[in-house]
PyMOL Python script that loads the backbone (N, CA, C, O; Angstrom):
from pymol import cmd

cmd.read_pdbstr("""\
ATOM      1  N   UNK A   1      24.108 -12.051 -28.414  1.00  0.00           N
ATOM      2  CA  UNK A   1      22.882 -11.657 -29.032  1.00  0.00           C
ATOM      3  C   UNK A   1      21.726 -11.642 -28.107  1.00  0.00           C
ATOM      4  O   UNK A   1      20.830 -10.803 -28.198  1.00  0.00           O
ATOM      5  N   UNK A   2      21.756 -12.633 -27.164  1.00  0.00           N
ATOM      6  CA  UNK A   2      20.710 -12.733 -26.246  1.00  0.00           C
ATOM      7  C   UNK A   2      20.628 -11.511 -25.209  1.00  0.00           C
ATOM      8  O   UNK A   2      19.566 -11.169 -24.689  1.00  0.00           O
ATOM      9  N   UNK A   3      21.760 -10.940 -24.983  1.00  0.00           N
ATOM     10  CA  UNK A   3      21.797  -9.764 -24.101  1.00  0.00           C
ATOM     11  C   UNK A   3      21.063  -8.603 -24.701  1.00  0.00           C
ATOM     12  O   UNK A   3      20.459  -7.788 -24.003  1.00  0.00           O
ATOM     13  N   UNK A   4      21.128  -8.541 -26.060  1.00  0.00           N
ATOM     14  CA  UNK A   4      20.367  -7.454 -26.787  1.00  0.00           C
ATOM     15  C   UNK A   4      18.898  -7.604 -26.609  1.00  0.00           C
ATOM     16  O   UNK A   4      18.195  -6.615 -26.402  1.00  0.00           O
ATOM     17  N   UNK A   5      18.413  -8.805 -26.682  1.00  0.00           N
ATOM     18  CA  UNK A   5      16.937  -9.082 -26.497  1.00  0.00           C
ATOM     19  C   UNK A   5      16.568  -8.773 -25.018  1.00  0.00           C
ATOM     20  O   UNK A   5      15.532  -8.160 -24.764  1.00  0.00           O
ATOM     21  N   UNK A   6      17.367  -9.171 -24.096  1.00  0.00           N
ATOM     22  CA  UNK A   6      17.075  -9.019 -22.686  1.00  0.00           C
ATOM     23  C   UNK A   6      17.115  -7.488 -22.319  1.00  0.00           C
ATOM     24  O   UNK A   6      16.345  -6.987 -21.500  1.00  0.00           O
ATOM     25  N   UNK A   7      18.040  -6.829 -22.970  1.00  0.00           N
ATOM     26  CA  UNK A   7      18.056  -5.350 -22.679  1.00  0.00           C
ATOM     27  C   UNK A   7      16.870  -4.689 -23.351  1.00  0.00           C
ATOM     28  O   UNK A   7      16.280  -3.773 -22.777  1.00  0.00           O
ATOM     29  N   UNK A   8      16.518  -5.100 -24.488  1.00  0.00           N
ATOM     30  CA  UNK A   8      15.299  -4.507 -25.177  1.00  0.00           C
ATOM     31  C   UNK A   8      14.074  -4.743 -24.294  1.00  0.00           C
ATOM     32  O   UNK A   8      13.310  -3.813 -24.037  1.00  0.00           O
ATOM     33  N   UNK A   9      13.884  -5.964 -23.833  1.00  0.00           N
ATOM     34  CA  UNK A   9      12.752  -6.256 -22.921  1.00  0.00           C
ATOM     35  C   UNK A   9      12.730  -5.403 -21.632  1.00  0.00           C
ATOM     36  O   UNK A   9      11.674  -4.953 -21.189  1.00  0.00           O
ATOM     37  N   UNK A  10      13.953  -5.191 -21.032  1.00  0.00           N
ATOM     38  CA  UNK A  10      14.093  -4.389 -19.895  1.00  0.00           C
ATOM     39  C   UNK A  10      13.669  -2.938 -20.166  1.00  0.00           C
ATOM     40  O   UNK A  10      12.920  -2.337 -19.396  1.00  0.00           O
ATOM     41  N   UNK A  11      14.164  -2.404 -21.267  1.00  0.00           N
ATOM     42  CA  UNK A  11      13.865  -1.023 -21.628  1.00  0.00           C
ATOM     43  C   UNK A  11      12.360  -0.858 -21.954  1.00  0.00           C
ATOM     44  O   UNK A  11      11.755   0.161 -21.619  1.00  0.00           O
ATOM     45  N   UNK A  12      11.799  -1.828 -22.582  1.00  0.00           N
ATOM     46  CA  UNK A  12      10.394  -1.784 -22.904  1.00  0.00           C
ATOM     47  C   UNK A  12       9.548  -1.847 -21.651  1.00  0.00           C
ATOM     48  O   UNK A  12       8.566  -1.122 -21.491  1.00  0.00           O
ATOM     49  N   UNK A  13       9.970  -2.753 -20.755  1.00  0.00           N
ATOM     50  CA  UNK A  13       9.254  -2.829 -19.435  1.00  0.00           C
ATOM     51  C   UNK A  13       9.341  -1.499 -18.644  1.00  0.00           C
ATOM     52  O   UNK A  13       8.349  -1.054 -18.067  1.00  0.00           O
ATOM     53  N   UNK A  14      10.491  -0.896 -18.626  1.00  0.00           N
ATOM     54  CA  UNK A  14      10.664   0.401 -17.867  1.00  0.00           C
ATOM     55  C   UNK A  14       9.759   1.382 -18.538  1.00  0.00           C
ATOM     56  O   UNK A  14       8.956   2.007 -17.844  1.00  0.00           O
ATOM     57  N   UNK A  15       9.820   1.572 -19.835  1.00  0.00           N
ATOM     58  CA  UNK A  15       8.926   2.622 -20.551  1.00  0.00           C
ATOM     59  C   UNK A  15       7.456   2.312 -20.285  1.00  0.00           C
ATOM     60  O   UNK A  15       6.686   3.222 -19.977  1.00  0.00           O
ATOM     61  N   UNK A  16       7.065   1.088 -20.393  1.00  0.00           N
ATOM     62  CA  UNK A  16       5.626   0.763 -20.284  1.00  0.00           C
ATOM     63  C   UNK A  16       5.189   1.011 -18.876  1.00  0.00           C
ATOM     64  O   UNK A  16       4.137   1.608 -18.646  1.00  0.00           O
ATOM     65  N   UNK A  17       5.997   0.550 -17.893  1.00  0.00           N
ATOM     66  CA  UNK A  17       5.643   0.766 -16.541  1.00  0.00           C
ATOM     67  C   UNK A  17       5.552   2.277 -16.208  1.00  0.00           C
ATOM     68  O   UNK A  17       4.599   2.722 -15.569  1.00  0.00           O
ATOM     69  N   UNK A  18       6.502   3.008 -16.628  1.00  0.00           N
ATOM     70  CA  UNK A  18       6.478   4.468 -16.402  1.00  0.00           C
ATOM     71  C   UNK A  18       5.190   5.063 -16.939  1.00  0.00           C
ATOM     72  O   UNK A  18       4.488   5.788 -16.235  1.00  0.00           O
ATOM     73  N   UNK A  19       4.872   4.741 -18.237  1.00  0.00           N
ATOM     74  CA  UNK A  19       3.726   5.296 -18.903  1.00  0.00           C
ATOM     75  C   UNK A  19       2.368   4.886 -18.203  1.00  0.00           C
ATOM     76  O   UNK A  19       1.444   5.682 -18.037  1.00  0.00           O
ATOM     77  N   UNK A  20       2.347   3.628 -17.829  1.00  0.00           N
ATOM     78  CA  UNK A  20       1.044   3.179 -17.147  1.00  0.00           C
ATOM     79  C   UNK A  20       0.917   3.819 -15.767  1.00  0.00           C
ATOM     80  O   UNK A  20      -0.186   4.233 -15.409  1.00  0.00           O
ATOM     81  N   UNK A  21       1.921   3.918 -15.017  1.00  0.00           N
ATOM     82  CA  UNK A  21       1.825   4.478 -13.658  1.00  0.00           C
ATOM     83  C   UNK A  21       1.452   5.991 -13.632  1.00  0.00           C
ATOM     84  O   UNK A  21       0.803   6.522 -12.730  1.00  0.00           O
ATOM     85  N   UNK A  22       1.923   6.592 -14.688  1.00  0.00           N
ATOM     86  CA  UNK A  22       1.622   8.151 -14.803  1.00  0.00           C
ATOM     87  C   UNK A  22       0.218   8.362 -15.260  1.00  0.00           C
ATOM     88  O   UNK A  22      -0.311   9.456 -15.069  1.00  0.00           O
ATOM     89  N   UNK A  23      -0.422   7.393 -15.849  1.00  0.00           N
ATOM     90  CA  UNK A  23      -1.795   7.589 -16.360  1.00  0.00           C
ATOM     91  C   UNK A  23      -2.865   7.063 -15.329  1.00  0.00           C
ATOM     92  O   UNK A  23      -4.063   7.225 -15.561  1.00  0.00           O
ATOM     93  N   UNK A  24      -2.425   6.436 -14.196  1.00  0.00           N
ATOM     94  CA  UNK A  24      -3.371   5.955 -13.233  1.00  0.00           C
ATOM     95  C   UNK A  24      -3.894   7.040 -12.346  1.00  0.00           C
ATOM     96  O   UNK A  24      -3.122   7.754 -11.707  1.00  0.00           O
ATOM     97  N   UNK A  25      -5.228   7.178 -12.297  1.00  0.00           N
ATOM     98  CA  UNK A  25      -5.771   8.219 -11.376  1.00  0.00           C
ATOM     99  C   UNK A  25      -5.543   7.863  -9.935  1.00  0.00           C
ATOM    100  O   UNK A  25      -5.341   6.695  -9.603  1.00  0.00           O
ATOM    101  N   UNK A  26      -5.573   8.889  -9.045  1.00  0.00           N
ATOM    102  CA  UNK A  26      -5.204   8.615  -7.586  1.00  0.00           C
ATOM    103  C   UNK A  26      -6.263   7.691  -6.988  1.00  0.00           C
ATOM    104  O   UNK A  26      -5.930   6.963  -6.053  1.00  0.00           O
ATOM    105  N   UNK A  27      -7.501   7.663  -7.450  1.00  0.00           N
ATOM    106  CA  UNK A  27      -8.495   6.800  -6.885  1.00  0.00           C
ATOM    107  C   UNK A  27      -8.294   5.348  -7.206  1.00  0.00           C
ATOM    108  O   UNK A  27      -8.846   4.478  -6.532  1.00  0.00           O
ATOM    109  N   UNK A  28      -7.526   5.073  -8.207  1.00  0.00           N
ATOM    110  CA  UNK A  28      -7.223   3.659  -8.533  1.00  0.00           C
ATOM    111  C   UNK A  28      -5.909   3.163  -7.908  1.00  0.00           C
ATOM    112  O   UNK A  28      -5.583   1.982  -8.024  1.00  0.00           O
ATOM    113  N   UNK A  29      -5.173   4.032  -7.265  1.00  0.00           N
ATOM    114  CA  UNK A  29      -3.852   3.704  -6.824  1.00  0.00           C
ATOM    115  C   UNK A  29      -3.923   2.550  -5.810  1.00  0.00           C
ATOM    116  O   UNK A  29      -3.144   1.602  -5.909  1.00  0.00           O
ATOM    117  N   UNK A  30      -4.815   2.614  -4.871  1.00  0.00           N
ATOM    118  CA  UNK A  30      -4.870   1.675  -3.756  1.00  0.00           C
ATOM    119  C   UNK A  30      -5.173   0.198  -4.272  1.00  0.00           C
ATOM    120  O   UNK A  30      -4.485  -0.749  -3.893  1.00  0.00           O
ATOM    121  N   UNK A  31      -6.161   0.062  -5.093  1.00  0.00           N
ATOM    122  CA  UNK A  31      -6.374  -1.306  -5.685  1.00  0.00           C
ATOM    123  C   UNK A  31      -5.180  -1.821  -6.436  1.00  0.00           C
ATOM    124  O   UNK A  31      -4.839  -2.999  -6.338  1.00  0.00           O
ATOM    125  N   UNK A  32      -4.547  -0.961  -7.177  1.00  0.00           N
ATOM    126  CA  UNK A  32      -3.345  -1.411  -7.988  1.00  0.00           C
ATOM    127  C   UNK A  32      -2.203  -1.645  -7.085  1.00  0.00           C
ATOM    128  O   UNK A  32      -1.378  -2.510  -7.379  1.00  0.00           O
ATOM    129  N   UNK A  33      -2.087  -0.928  -5.985  1.00  0.00           N
ATOM    130  CA  UNK A  33      -0.955  -1.198  -5.130  1.00  0.00           C
ATOM    131  C   UNK A  33      -1.160  -2.520  -4.342  1.00  0.00           C
ATOM    132  O   UNK A  33      -0.192  -3.198  -3.997  1.00  0.00           O
ATOM    133  N   UNK A  34      -2.437  -2.872  -4.066  1.00  0.00           N
ATOM    134  CA  UNK A  34      -2.658  -4.169  -3.516  1.00  0.00           C
ATOM    135  C   UNK A  34      -2.285  -5.338  -4.426  1.00  0.00           C
ATOM    136  O   UNK A  34      -1.739  -6.356  -4.002  1.00  0.00           O
ATOM    137  N   UNK A  35      -2.607  -5.134  -5.673  1.00  0.00           N
ATOM    138  CA  UNK A  35      -2.180  -6.124  -6.719  1.00  0.00           C
ATOM    139  C   UNK A  35      -0.719  -6.239  -6.755  1.00  0.00           C
ATOM    140  O   UNK A  35      -0.208  -7.357  -6.818  1.00  0.00           O
ATOM    141  N   UNK A  36       0.026  -5.130  -6.718  1.00  0.00           N
ATOM    142  CA  UNK A  36       1.467  -5.065  -6.778  1.00  0.00           C
ATOM    143  C   UNK A  36       2.102  -5.766  -5.601  1.00  0.00           C
ATOM    144  O   UNK A  36       3.141  -6.419  -5.702  1.00  0.00           O
ATOM    145  N   UNK A  37       1.359  -5.583  -4.367  1.00  0.00           N
ATOM    146  CA  UNK A  37       1.868  -6.233  -3.207  1.00  0.00           C
ATOM    147  C   UNK A  37       1.775  -7.779  -3.297  1.00  0.00           C
ATOM    148  O   UNK A  37       2.640  -8.513  -2.818  1.00  0.00           O
ATOM    149  N   UNK A  38       0.663  -8.227  -3.946  1.00  0.00           N
ATOM    150  CA  UNK A  38       0.524  -9.677  -4.194  1.00  0.00           C
ATOM    151  C   UNK A  38       1.538 -10.227  -5.061  1.00  0.00           C
ATOM    152  O   UNK A  38       2.052 -11.319  -4.818  1.00  0.00           O
ATOM    153  N   UNK A  39       1.860  -9.504  -6.093  1.00  0.00           N
ATOM    154  CA  UNK A  39       2.978  -9.952  -6.985  1.00  0.00           C
ATOM    155  C   UNK A  39       4.337  -9.956  -6.211  1.00  0.00           C
ATOM    156  O   UNK A  39       5.146 -10.871  -6.364  1.00  0.00           O
ATOM    157  N   UNK A  40       4.556  -8.897  -5.375  1.00  0.00           N
ATOM    158  CA  UNK A  40       5.739  -8.906  -4.566  1.00  0.00           C
ATOM    159  C   UNK A  40       5.833 -10.029  -3.559  1.00  0.00           C
ATOM    160  O   UNK A  40       6.921 -10.448  -3.163  1.00  0.00           O
ATOM    161  N   UNK A  41       4.668 -10.510  -3.153  1.00  0.00           N
ATOM    162  CA  UNK A  41       4.678 -11.696  -2.251  1.00  0.00           C
ATOM    163  C   UNK A  41       5.083 -12.946  -3.020  1.00  0.00           C
ATOM    164  O   UNK A  41       5.713 -13.844  -2.462  1.00  0.00           O
ATOM    165  N   UNK A  42       4.734 -13.002  -4.255  1.00  0.00           N
ATOM    166  CA  UNK A  42       5.271 -14.120  -5.072  1.00  0.00           C
ATOM    167  C   UNK A  42       6.765 -14.044  -5.283  1.00  0.00           C
ATOM    168  O   UNK A  42       7.452 -15.059  -5.402  1.00  0.00           O
ATOM    169  N   UNK A  43       7.245 -12.832  -5.327  1.00  0.00           N
ATOM    170  CA  UNK A  43       8.680 -12.596  -5.510  1.00  0.00           C
ATOM    171  C   UNK A  43       9.480 -13.130  -4.190  1.00  0.00           C
ATOM    172  O   UNK A  43      10.561 -13.717  -4.235  1.00  0.00           O
ATOM    173  N   UNK A  44       8.775 -12.829  -3.052  1.00  0.00           N
ATOM    174  CA  UNK A  44       9.427 -13.285  -1.771  1.00  0.00           C
ATOM    175  C   UNK A  44       9.510 -14.753  -1.792  1.00  0.00           C
ATOM    176  O   UNK A  44      10.556 -15.300  -1.445  1.00  0.00           O
ATOM    177  N   UNK A  45       8.430 -15.472  -2.194  1.00  0.00           N
ATOM    178  CA  UNK A  45       8.491 -16.939  -2.282  1.00  0.00           C
ATOM    179  C   UNK A  45       9.569 -17.440  -3.174  1.00  0.00           C
ATOM    180  O   UNK A  45      10.258 -18.410  -2.856  1.00  0.00           O
ATOM    181  N   UNK A  46       9.728 -16.757  -4.340  1.00  0.00           N
ATOM    182  CA  UNK A  46      10.798 -17.199  -5.330  1.00  0.00           C
ATOM    183  C   UNK A  46      12.151 -16.951  -4.750  1.00  0.00           C
ATOM    184  O   UNK A  46      13.060 -17.752  -4.967  1.00  0.00           O
ATOM    185  N   UNK A  47      12.332 -15.860  -4.008  1.00  0.00           N
ATOM    186  CA  UNK A  47      13.598 -15.510  -3.365  1.00  0.00           C
ATOM    187  C   UNK A  47      13.917 -16.475  -2.255  1.00  0.00           C
ATOM    188  O   UNK A  47      15.086 -16.815  -2.068  1.00  0.00           O
ATOM    189  N   UNK A  48      12.938 -16.931  -1.513  1.00  0.00           N
ATOM    190  CA  UNK A  48      13.189 -17.893  -0.457  1.00  0.00           C
ATOM    191  C   UNK A  48      13.636 -19.249  -1.068  1.00  0.00           C
ATOM    192  O   UNK A  48      14.532 -19.925  -0.561  1.00  0.00           O
ATOM    193  N   UNK A  49      12.945 -19.610  -2.207  1.00  0.00           N
ATOM    194  CA  UNK A  49      13.339 -20.790  -2.869  1.00  0.00           C
ATOM    195  C   UNK A  49      14.769 -20.708  -3.413  1.00  0.00           C
ATOM    196  O   UNK A  49      15.522 -21.683  -3.405  1.00  0.00           O
ATOM    197  N   UNK A  50      15.118 -19.483  -3.893  1.00  0.00           N
ATOM    198  CA  UNK A  50      16.509 -19.344  -4.413  1.00  0.00           C
ATOM    199  C   UNK A  50      17.499 -19.371  -3.300  1.00  0.00           C
ATOM    200  O   UNK A  50      18.580 -19.936  -3.463  1.00  0.00           O
ATOM    201  N   UNK A  51      17.170 -18.757  -2.117  1.00  0.00           N
ATOM    202  CA  UNK A  51      18.053 -18.730  -1.027  1.00  0.00           C
ATOM    203  C   UNK A  51      18.347 -20.096  -0.468  1.00  0.00           C
ATOM    204  O   UNK A  51      19.476 -20.371  -0.061  1.00  0.00           O
ATOM    205  N   UNK A  52      17.384 -20.931  -0.441  1.00  0.00           N
ATOM    206  CA  UNK A  52      17.492 -22.280   0.102  1.00  0.00           C
ATOM    207  C   UNK A  52      17.787 -23.440  -0.907  1.00  0.00           C
ATOM    208  O   UNK A  52      17.705 -24.631  -0.605  1.00  0.00           O
ATOM    209  N   UNK A  53      18.120 -22.988  -2.072  1.00  0.00           N
ATOM    210  CA  UNK A  53      18.366 -23.939  -3.140  1.00  0.00           C
ATOM    211  C   UNK A  53      19.696 -24.801  -2.905  1.00  0.00           C
ATOM    212  O   UNK A  53      19.767 -25.947  -3.349  1.00  0.00           O
ATOM    213  N   UNK A  54      20.648 -24.269  -2.260  1.00  0.00           N
ATOM    214  CA  UNK A  54      21.924 -24.995  -1.982  1.00  0.00           C
ATOM    215  C   UNK A  54      22.724 -25.076  -3.223  1.00  0.00           C
ATOM    216  O   UNK A  54      23.499 -26.019  -3.384  1.00  0.00           O
ATOM    217  N   UNK A  55      22.578 -24.100  -4.151  1.00  0.00           N
ATOM    218  CA  UNK A  55      23.323 -24.128  -5.415  1.00  0.00           C
ATOM    219  C   UNK A  55      24.761 -23.550  -5.292  1.00  0.00           C
ATOM    220  O   UNK A  55      25.545 -23.569  -6.241  1.00  0.00           O
ATOM    221  N   UNK A  56      25.062 -23.040  -4.085  1.00  0.00           N
ATOM    222  CA  UNK A  56      26.368 -22.567  -3.889  1.00  0.00           C
ATOM    223  C   UNK A  56      26.237 -21.285  -3.037  1.00  0.00           C
ATOM    224  O   UNK A  56      25.145 -20.752  -2.840  1.00  0.00           O
ATOM    225  N   UNK A  57      27.413 -20.810  -2.537  1.00  0.00           N
ATOM    226  CA  UNK A  57      27.421 -19.655  -1.691  1.00  0.00           C
ATOM    227  C   UNK A  57      26.898 -18.419  -2.376  1.00  0.00           C
ATOM    228  O   UNK A  57      26.125 -17.674  -1.774  1.00  0.00           O
ATOM    229  N   UNK A  58      27.281 -18.175  -3.590  1.00  0.00           N
ATOM    230  CA  UNK A  58      26.813 -16.987  -4.280  1.00  0.00           C
ATOM    231  C   UNK A  58      25.305 -16.942  -4.459  1.00  0.00           C
ATOM    232  O   UNK A  58      24.656 -15.907  -4.302  1.00  0.00           O
ATOM    233  N   UNK A  59      24.787 -18.097  -4.788  1.00  0.00           N
ATOM    234  CA  UNK A  59      23.313 -18.185  -5.036  1.00  0.00           C
ATOM    235  C   UNK A  59      22.573 -17.996  -3.708  1.00  0.00           C
ATOM    236  O   UNK A  59      21.511 -17.374  -3.698  1.00  0.00           O
ATOM    237  N   UNK A  60      23.097 -18.514  -2.583  1.00  0.00           N
ATOM    238  CA  UNK A  60      22.523 -18.356  -1.255  1.00  0.00           C
ATOM    239  C   UNK A  60      22.581 -16.961  -0.777  1.00  0.00           C
ATOM    240  O   UNK A  60      21.618 -16.482  -0.179  1.00  0.00           O
ATOM    241  N   UNK A  61      23.667 -16.272  -1.007  1.00  0.00           N
ATOM    242  CA  UNK A  61      23.836 -14.861  -0.652  1.00  0.00           C
ATOM    243  C   UNK A  61      22.932 -13.993  -1.385  1.00  0.00           C
ATOM    244  O   UNK A  61      22.215 -13.193  -0.784  1.00  0.00           O
ATOM    245  N   UNK A  62      22.922 -14.118  -2.808  1.00  0.00           N
ATOM    246  CA  UNK A  62      21.997 -13.383  -3.648  1.00  0.00           C
ATOM    247  C   UNK A  62      20.555 -13.683  -3.264  1.00  0.00           C
ATOM    248  O   UNK A  62      19.742 -12.759  -3.239  1.00  0.00           O
ATOM    249  N   UNK A  63      20.208 -14.887  -2.974  1.00  0.00           N
ATOM    250  CA  UNK A  63      18.897 -15.260  -2.537  1.00  0.00           C
ATOM    251  C   UNK A  63      18.408 -14.540  -1.238  1.00  0.00           C
ATOM    252  O   UNK A  63      17.281 -14.061  -1.114  1.00  0.00           O
ATOM    253  N   UNK A  64      19.373 -14.519  -0.299  1.00  0.00           N
ATOM    254  CA  UNK A  64      19.070 -13.872   0.997  1.00  0.00           C
ATOM    255  C   UNK A  64      18.874 -12.356   0.774  1.00  0.00           C
ATOM    256  O   UNK A  64      18.008 -11.732   1.387  1.00  0.00           O
ATOM    257  N   UNK A  65      19.700 -11.789  -0.116  1.00  0.00           N
ATOM    258  CA  UNK A  65      19.517 -10.337  -0.413  1.00  0.00           C
ATOM    259  C   UNK A  65      18.223 -10.104  -1.137  1.00  0.00           C
ATOM    260  O   UNK A  65      17.589  -9.075  -0.903  1.00  0.00           O
ATOM    261  N   UNK A  66      17.793 -10.984  -1.995  1.00  0.00           N
ATOM    262  CA  UNK A  66      16.559 -10.907  -2.717  1.00  0.00           C
ATOM    263  C   UNK A  66      15.339 -11.096  -1.654  1.00  0.00           C
ATOM    264  O   UNK A  66      14.302 -10.447  -1.795  1.00  0.00           O
ATOM    265  N   UNK A  67      15.495 -11.913  -0.705  1.00  0.00           N
ATOM    266  CA  UNK A  67      14.441 -12.049   0.341  1.00  0.00           C
ATOM    267  C   UNK A  67      14.317 -10.735   1.120  1.00  0.00           C
ATOM    268  O   UNK A  67      13.205 -10.276   1.381  1.00  0.00           O
ATOM    269  N   UNK A  68      15.424 -10.140   1.482  1.00  0.00           N
ATOM    270  CA  UNK A  68      15.454  -8.920   2.271  1.00  0.00           C
ATOM    271  C   UNK A  68      14.698  -7.796   1.474  1.00  0.00           C
ATOM    272  O   UNK A  68      13.786  -7.134   1.970  1.00  0.00           O
ATOM    273  N   UNK A  69      15.166  -7.645   0.190  1.00  0.00           N
ATOM    274  CA  UNK A  69      14.623  -6.560  -0.624  1.00  0.00           C
ATOM    275  C   UNK A  69      13.218  -6.732  -0.949  1.00  0.00           C
ATOM    276  O   UNK A  69      12.459  -5.763  -0.933  1.00  0.00           O
ATOM    277  N   UNK A  70      12.778  -8.033  -1.274  1.00  0.00           N
ATOM    278  CA  UNK A  70      11.367  -8.227  -1.584  1.00  0.00           C
ATOM    279  C   UNK A  70      10.474  -7.994  -0.411  1.00  0.00           C
ATOM    280  O   UNK A  70       9.365  -7.479  -0.553  1.00  0.00           O
ATOM    281  N   UNK A  71      10.976  -8.392   0.823  1.00  0.00           N
ATOM    282  CA  UNK A  71      10.263  -8.221   2.057  1.00  0.00           C
ATOM    283  C   UNK A  71      10.031  -6.743   2.361  1.00  0.00           C
ATOM    284  O   UNK A  71       8.934  -6.346   2.752  1.00  0.00           O
ATOM    285  N   UNK A  72      11.046  -5.956   2.183  1.00  0.00           N
ATOM    286  CA  UNK A  72      11.003  -4.498   2.309  1.00  0.00           C
ATOM    287  C   UNK A  72       9.961  -3.960   1.327  1.00  0.00           C
ATOM    288  O   UNK A  72       9.160  -3.110   1.716  1.00  0.00           O
ATOM    289  N   UNK A  73       9.937  -4.396   0.129  1.00  0.00           N
ATOM    290  CA  UNK A  73       9.030  -3.957  -0.850  1.00  0.00           C
ATOM    291  C   UNK A  73       7.572  -4.266  -0.452  1.00  0.00           C
ATOM    292  O   UNK A  73       6.689  -3.420  -0.595  1.00  0.00           O
ATOM    293  N   UNK A  74       7.340  -5.477   0.043  1.00  0.00           N
ATOM    294  CA  UNK A  74       6.036  -5.859   0.462  1.00  0.00           C
ATOM    295  C   UNK A  74       5.573  -5.043   1.670  1.00  0.00           C
ATOM    296  O   UNK A  74       4.481  -4.476   1.636  1.00  0.00           O
ATOM    297  N   UNK A  75       6.348  -4.972   2.702  1.00  0.00           N
ATOM    298  CA  UNK A  75       5.984  -4.229   3.828  1.00  0.00           C
ATOM    299  C   UNK A  75       5.821  -2.727   3.561  1.00  0.00           C
ATOM    300  O   UNK A  75       4.910  -2.106   4.110  1.00  0.00           O
ATOM    301  N   UNK A  76       6.620  -2.178   2.792  1.00  0.00           N
ATOM    302  CA  UNK A  76       6.467  -0.785   2.387  1.00  0.00           C
ATOM    303  C   UNK A  76       5.253  -0.566   1.502  1.00  0.00           C
ATOM    304  O   UNK A  76       4.644   0.501   1.579  1.00  0.00           O
ATOM    305  N   UNK A  77       4.881  -1.497   0.688  1.00  0.00           N
ATOM    306  CA  UNK A  77       3.751  -1.407  -0.161  1.00  0.00           C
ATOM    307  C   UNK A  77       2.409  -1.384   0.752  1.00  0.00           C
ATOM    308  O   UNK A  77       1.536  -0.527   0.619  1.00  0.00           O
ATOM    309  N   UNK A  78       2.362  -2.407   1.669  1.00  0.00           N
ATOM    310  CA  UNK A  78       1.208  -2.397   2.552  1.00  0.00           C
ATOM    311  C   UNK A  78       1.198  -1.193   3.469  1.00  0.00           C
ATOM    312  O   UNK A  78       0.118  -0.724   3.829  1.00  0.00           O
ATOM    313  N   UNK A  79       2.349  -0.668   3.866  1.00  0.00           N
ATOM    314  CA  UNK A  79       2.317   0.517   4.764  1.00  0.00           C
ATOM    315  C   UNK A  79       1.727   1.729   3.926  1.00  0.00           C
ATOM    316  O   UNK A  79       0.937   2.508   4.458  1.00  0.00           O
ATOM    317  N   UNK A  80       2.106   1.865   2.668  1.00  0.00           N
ATOM    318  CA  UNK A  80       1.648   3.008   1.878  1.00  0.00           C
ATOM    319  C   UNK A  80       0.172   2.817   1.570  1.00  0.00           C
ATOM    320  O   UNK A  80      -0.582   3.790   1.534  1.00  0.00           O
ATOM    321  N   UNK A  81      -0.264   1.540   1.341  1.00  0.00           N
ATOM    322  CA  UNK A  81      -1.666   1.333   1.051  1.00  0.00           C
ATOM    323  C   UNK A  81      -2.533   1.682   2.279  1.00  0.00           C
ATOM    324  O   UNK A  81      -3.581   2.320   2.185  1.00  0.00           O
ATOM    325  N   UNK A  82      -2.003   1.202   3.478  1.00  0.00           N
ATOM    326  CA  UNK A  82      -2.747   1.546   4.724  1.00  0.00           C
ATOM    327  C   UNK A  82      -2.800   3.034   4.970  1.00  0.00           C
ATOM    328  O   UNK A  82      -3.845   3.510   5.413  1.00  0.00           O
ATOM    329  N   UNK A  83      -1.787   3.790   4.727  1.00  0.00           N
ATOM    330  CA  UNK A  83      -1.863   5.246   4.899  1.00  0.00           C
ATOM    331  C   UNK A  83      -2.809   5.889   3.930  1.00  0.00           C
ATOM    332  O   UNK A  83      -3.501   6.826   4.326  1.00  0.00           O
ATOM    333  N   UNK A  84      -2.899   5.451   2.657  1.00  0.00           N
ATOM    334  CA  UNK A  84      -3.793   5.949   1.697  1.00  0.00           C
ATOM    335  C   UNK A  84      -5.227   5.596   2.103  1.00  0.00           C
ATOM    336  O   UNK A  84      -6.102   6.453   1.981  1.00  0.00           O
ATOM    337  N   UNK A  85      -5.501   4.426   2.560  1.00  0.00           N
ATOM    338  CA  UNK A  85      -6.856   4.089   3.041  1.00  0.00           C
ATOM    339  C   UNK A  85      -7.176   4.925   4.212  1.00  0.00           C
ATOM    340  O   UNK A  85      -8.330   5.334   4.339  1.00  0.00           O
ATOM    341  N   UNK A  86      -6.263   5.222   5.088  1.00  0.00           N
ATOM    342  CA  UNK A  86      -6.600   6.066   6.295  1.00  0.00           C
ATOM    343  C   UNK A  86      -6.960   7.446   5.906  1.00  0.00           C
ATOM    344  O   UNK A  86      -7.650   8.123   6.668  1.00  0.00           O
ATOM    345  N   UNK A  87      -6.538   7.914   4.767  1.00  0.00           N
ATOM    346  CA  UNK A  87      -6.981   9.314   4.277  1.00  0.00           C
ATOM    347  C   UNK A  87      -8.441   9.345   3.907  1.00  0.00           C
ATOM    348  O   UNK A  87      -9.033  10.422   3.848  1.00  0.00           O
ATOM    349  N   UNK A  88      -9.058   8.167   3.648  1.00  0.00           N
ATOM    350  CA  UNK A  88     -10.431   8.158   3.273  1.00  0.00           C
ATOM    351  C   UNK A  88     -11.374   7.915   4.457  1.00  0.00           C
ATOM    352  O   UNK A  88     -12.591   8.034   4.316  1.00  0.00           O
ATOM    353  N   UNK A  89     -10.813   7.573   5.620  1.00  0.00           N
ATOM    354  CA  UNK A  89     -11.638   7.363   6.830  1.00  0.00           C
ATOM    355  C   UNK A  89     -12.088   8.671   7.411  1.00  0.00           C
ATOM    356  O   UNK A  89     -11.424   9.697   7.266  1.00  0.00           O
ATOM    357  N   UNK A  90     -13.261   8.627   8.095  1.00  0.00           N
ATOM    358  CA  UNK A  90     -13.800   9.817   8.695  1.00  0.00           C
ATOM    359  C   UNK A  90     -12.931  10.171   9.889  1.00  0.00           C
ATOM    360  O   UNK A  90     -12.287   9.331  10.518  1.00  0.00           O
ATOM    361  N   UNK A  91     -12.955  11.490  10.163  1.00  0.00           N
ATOM    362  CA  UNK A  91     -12.018  11.840  11.310  1.00  0.00           C
ATOM    363  C   UNK A  91     -12.445  11.283  12.602  1.00  0.00           C
ATOM    364  O   UNK A  91     -11.569  11.036  13.430  1.00  0.00           O
ATOM    365  N   UNK A  92     -13.729  11.044  12.892  1.00  0.00           N
ATOM    366  CA  UNK A  92     -14.182  10.534  14.180  1.00  0.00           C
ATOM    367  C   UNK A  92     -13.993   9.049  14.446  1.00  0.00           C
ATOM    368  O   UNK A  92     -14.023   8.648  15.609  1.00  0.00           O
ATOM    369  N   UNK A  93     -13.799   8.207  13.425  1.00  0.00           N
ATOM    370  CA  UNK A  93     -13.693   6.804  13.612  1.00  0.00           C
ATOM    371  C   UNK A  93     -12.256   6.335  13.591  1.00  0.00           C
ATOM    372  O   UNK A  93     -11.994   5.141  13.740  1.00  0.00           O
TER     373      UNK A  93
END
""", "prot")
cmd.dss("prot")
cmd.show_as("cartoon", "prot")
cmd.util.cbc("prot")
cmd.orient("prot")
């Protein structure tokens, strides 16, 4: 029964996230992206804690994979934000 609740929450989060992202104007994208990067940074910390928990080989491997994916997400997010901010700079500076 718990899997039904978790699946419902996952589907609700996917739907809500999709609807919210589609309604965000382009001028607000950069501040929201910065906030998302901060949340992803928290994910990296949680993944590092999971990878170093010593709960077993499977937990360590999944934690290491989570660290790698969360780090890619953070770096990519900052890269996209930097590129978007570069579009607003004047050509001469």
